[in-house]
Backbone bond lengths (Angstrom), bond angles and torsions (degrees), N, CA, C in turn:
res aa  C-N    CA-C-N  psi(-1)  N-CA   C-N-CA  omega(-1)  CA-C   N-CA-C  phi
1 M - - - 1.454 - - 1.523 108.35 -
2 P 1.303 117.04 136.49 1.463 119.46 -179.75 1.527 111.86 -70.35
3 T 1.323 115.81 158.32 1.455 121.47 173.25 1.523 108.44 -72.68
4 I 1.322 116.55 133.86 1.458 120.86 179.09 1.519 108.57 -128.54
5 S 1.323 114.54 122.80 1.457 120.65 176.47 1.514 108.72 -129.05
6 C 1.316 115.56 161.51 1.464 119.46 176.62 1.517 109.18 -145.98
7 H 1.308 113.75 167.74 1.454 122.43 -174.02 1.522 106.03 -148.06
8 V 1.324 117.70 127.07 1.463 121.02 178.06 1.521 108.07 -111.23
9 L 1.325 115.19 124.09 1.463 121.85 177.67 1.518 109.35 -116.18
10 D 1.319 116.19 130.99 1.455 122.68 176.04 1.526 106.63 -86.62
11 T 1.328 116.51 100.01 1.468 120.25 -174.85 1.525 111.95 -74.49
12 A 1.325 118.86 -18.91 1.463 121.00 176.75 1.525 111.05 -70.92
13 Q 1.328 116.40 -31.04 1.458 120.91 -178.23 1.524 113.06 -107.96
14 G 1.329 115.91 -11.97 1.458 119.52 -177.72 1.514 112.84 70.44
15 L 1.337 116.78 32.34 1.463 121.83 -176.12 1.525 110.92 -134.14
16 P 1.340 116.98 158.78 1.460 119.67 171.75 1.527 109.70 -65.59
17 A 1.325 116.40 157.34 1.466 122.40 -179.95 1.531 109.09 -112.04
18 P 1.332 117.60 98.57 1.466 120.21 179.72 1.525 112.68 -82.34
19 N 1.328 114.98 164.69 1.472 124.00 172.54 1.521 114.53 63.20
20 I 1.319 117.05 34.55 1.461 121.22 173.58 1.522 107.61 -101.49
21 D 1.320 116.27 123.87 1.467 121.05 176.60 1.524 109.35 -71.00
22 V 1.330 115.22 139.43 1.462 121.95 179.86 1.529 108.01 -132.83
23 S 1.326 116.23 133.97 1.465 120.94 175.88 1.520 109.42 -125.26
24 L 1.329 115.79 144.78 1.460 122.99 177.76 1.515 108.53 -113.26
25 F 1.332 116.33 128.75 1.461 123.17 -179.04 1.517 109.71 -125.93
26 V 1.319 116.99 153.21 1.461 121.01 159.90 1.518 103.85 -75.76
27 L 1.319 117.06 130.28 1.459 120.72 -175.35 1.527 110.86 -53.30
28 G 1.323 116.29 128.78 1.453 122.10 178.78 1.516 114.48 93.94
29 Q 1.342 117.25 -8.35 1.464 119.94 179.33 1.522 110.15 -100.59
30 Q 1.326 116.14 153.80 1.463 121.95 -174.77 1.525 114.09 -91.06
31 Q 1.323 117.20 -28.12 1.458 121.13 -177.11 1.529 110.24 -93.64
32 P 1.339 117.68 128.74 1.461 118.60 176.95 1.523 111.46 -67.97
33 I 1.318 115.76 149.08 1.468 120.61 175.58 1.523 110.90 -95.09
34 A 1.336 116.94 -12.98 1.466 121.77 175.91 1.523 107.99 -161.99
35 T 1.335 115.57 150.57 1.459 121.48 177.16 1.523 109.21 -139.54
36 G 1.313 115.41 160.75 1.453 120.68 176.70 1.520 110.38 -168.89
37 I 1.317 115.43 176.45 1.463 122.89 178.75 1.520 107.46 -132.69
38 T 1.339 116.38 133.50 1.457 118.88 179.79 1.528 110.31 -62.79
39 D 1.320 115.15 140.27 1.462 121.18 -179.61 1.532 110.81 -84.58
40 I 1.293 117.59 -170.53 1.468 122.36 -177.35 1.530 112.26 -60.55
41 D 1.332 116.83 -24.52 1.465 121.48 176.95 1.530 112.01 -93.36
42 G 1.338 117.05 8.06 1.459 121.23 179.10 1.517 114.18 76.57
43 R 1.330 117.68 15.77 1.462 122.02 -174.33 1.524 112.02 -111.57
44 V 1.325 114.86 151.42 1.461 120.96 172.58 1.530 108.16 -151.79
45 V 1.320 115.67 139.17 1.465 122.33 171.52 1.518 105.85 -107.99
46 L 1.318 116.04 123.57 1.464 120.57 -177.81 1.521 109.66 -87.83
47 D 1.320 116.27 131.17 1.457 121.59 -177.82 1.526 109.77 -80.51
48 T 1.319 115.42 104.06 1.466 121.42 178.45 1.523 111.32 -111.04
49 S 1.332 116.56 17.35 1.467 120.53 -174.55 1.527 113.62 -63.48
50 N 1.311 118.44 -25.95 1.465 120.89 -179.33 1.522 112.80 -94.16
51 Q 1.317 117.45 11.20 1.462 121.19 -177.18 1.529 109.85 -106.76
52 S 1.306 115.95 143.58 1.464 120.88 174.88 1.531 107.44 -127.72
53 I 1.304 114.87 83.23 1.469 120.98 -178.33 1.515 107.92 -111.32
54 E 1.303 115.27 129.35 1.460 119.97 174.54 1.527 107.90 -74.05
55 S 1.311 116.63 -175.33 1.464 119.57 176.21 1.521 108.36 -50.85
56 N 1.303 116.52 127.69 1.451 120.21 -172.91 1.517 109.47 -160.30
57 T 1.318 115.98 164.75 1.451 120.55 174.38 1.524 108.14 -94.71
58 L 1.320 114.98 128.19 1.455 121.66 -179.16 1.523 109.92 -113.23
59 Q 1.316 114.87 165.20 1.457 121.78 178.11 1.513 108.66 -131.15
60 L 1.322 116.22 125.54 1.460 121.74 169.98 1.514 107.01 -98.31
61 R 1.323 116.67 129.88 1.466 119.83 174.48 1.527 108.17 -114.98
62 F 1.321 114.74 121.34 1.458 122.90 175.69 1.532 106.77 -99.84
63 Y 1.320 117.49 118.44 1.465 122.14 179.75 1.531 107.93 -88.48
64 T 1.316 116.29 91.21 1.462 122.78 -169.21 1.530 114.49 -94.00
65 A 1.329 119.37 -7.45 1.467 121.76 -173.04 1.526 112.74 -56.13
66 D 1.321 117.93 -53.57 1.466 120.26 -176.64 1.526 111.66 -60.82
67 Y 1.331 115.99 -43.04 1.467 119.71 178.75 1.529 110.53 -62.21
68 C 1.321 117.22 -48.11 1.466 120.87 -177.99 1.528 111.54 -63.63
69 L 1.317 117.38 -40.82 1.466 119.95 177.47 1.523 111.13 -61.39
70 A 1.321 116.69 -42.30 1.465 120.64 -179.81 1.527 112.66 -68.72
71 Q 1.324 116.98 -37.75 1.465 120.33 -174.99 1.525 113.91 -90.00
72 Y 1.333 116.52 -39.29 1.467 120.86 -171.06 1.526 113.14 -115.23
73 K 1.330 118.02 -4.56 1.470 123.79 -178.24 1.525 113.70 69.05
74 S 1.320 118.19 8.56 1.466 122.75 172.76 1.525 107.87 -154.44
75 A 1.326 114.79 160.79 1.468 119.88 -178.81 1.524 108.47 -130.61
76 F 1.314 116.50 77.77 1.456 120.87 178.36 1.528 110.43 -60.01
77 Y 1.338 116.32 -39.89 1.465 122.37 174.90 1.534 108.42 -109.79
78 P 1.342 118.98 96.44 1.461 119.78 -179.38 1.526 113.09 -69.44
79 F 1.326 116.34 -23.76 1.462 121.60 171.43 1.521 107.55 -154.30
80 V 1.323 114.42 160.00 1.466 121.79 178.45 1.514 107.56 -127.88
81 D 1.332 116.47 125.74 1.465 121.82 175.87 1.520 109.43 -104.42
82 V 1.316 115.47 134.80 1.464 121.96 176.74 1.522 107.06 -124.92
83 H 1.330 116.80 122.40 1.470 122.33 178.39 1.517 108.61 -103.89
84 F 1.317 116.14 138.71 1.463 120.38 179.22 1.523 109.60 -155.10
85 T 1.316 115.53 155.72 1.453 122.31 -178.87 1.522 109.19 -101.71
86 V 1.322 116.37 135.28 1.461 120.72 -177.24 1.521 111.78 -112.87
87 D 1.300 112.93 151.58 1.458 123.86 169.07 1.525 104.77 -112.71
88 P 1.340 119.64 123.08 1.459 121.12 -175.05 1.523 114.85 -59.49
89 E 1.313 117.98 -13.82 1.464 121.20 -179.14 1.535 112.61 -88.39
90 Q 1.322 118.10 -3.56 1.466 120.75 -175.43 1.525 110.70 -120.18
91 G 1.328 115.90 159.33 1.452 122.50 172.30 1.522 108.70 -100.73
92 Y 1.316 115.86 158.08 1.457 120.42 -176.75 1.527 110.60 -135.02
93 H 1.331 114.98 134.66 1.455 122.34 173.10 1.519 106.14 -123.68
94 I 1.328 116.23 119.40 1.460 121.87 -174.23 1.534 108.55 -117.64
95 P 1.333 118.27 96.45 1.465 120.52 176.36 1.530 111.03 -77.83
96 L 1.331 115.64 147.20 1.460 123.06 173.71 1.525 107.24 -120.45
97 L 1.312 116.46 122.86 1.459 122.72 175.64 1.526 106.41 -100.25
98 L 1.327 116.79 118.12 1.452 122.25 -169.66 1.522 111.28 -120.84
99 S 1.329 116.49 137.96 1.462 122.66 171.42 1.529 107.42 -142.58
100 P 1.327 119.28 175.26 1.469 119.63 -174.03 1.530 114.51 -57.48
101 Y 1.326 118.72 -35.82 1.462 120.18 -175.03 1.524 113.54 -129.83
102 A 1.320 116.49 22.34 1.461 119.93 178.28 1.523 109.37 -159.94
103 Y 1.322 114.50 156.40 1.460 120.34 170.66 1.521 107.66 -151.73
104 S 1.324 115.22 157.69 1.455 120.81 172.78 1.514 107.81 -147.78
105 T 1.309 115.39 164.77 1.447 121.26 -178.70 1.538 107.97 -148.38
106 Y 1.308 115.10 163.69 1.454 120.59 178.42 1.521 108.17 -160.38
107 R 1.321 115.88 168.20 1.468 119.36 174.90 1.513 108.08 -85.74
108 G 1.294 115.44 114.42 1.454 121.14 179.13 1.516 111.37 -88.23
109 S 1.311 114.22 -171.92 1.474 119.15 179.52 1.511 110.46 -124.78
């Protein structure tokens, strides 16, 4: 299984977003294969060492409600799902840029 990490940046404040729960799923499945919480720098590396998944589409779910309520007093996006296809020979870094009424993501390095 490839290494999967993510990074949440609060673009409204220009700061990392700590304490956001993140879960990794095989797309269409209910049980996460890895979970984590962003650290003070807004980063988390998900432990996928016990997984043996071939090339597949995965889903990262960022549970943003608590963070948004604390920072913006509302949670327009209570969670953000990002779907992506993996090659088991590569690592993946998926940043999430978050603001009160918008988000974007990209494949990082």
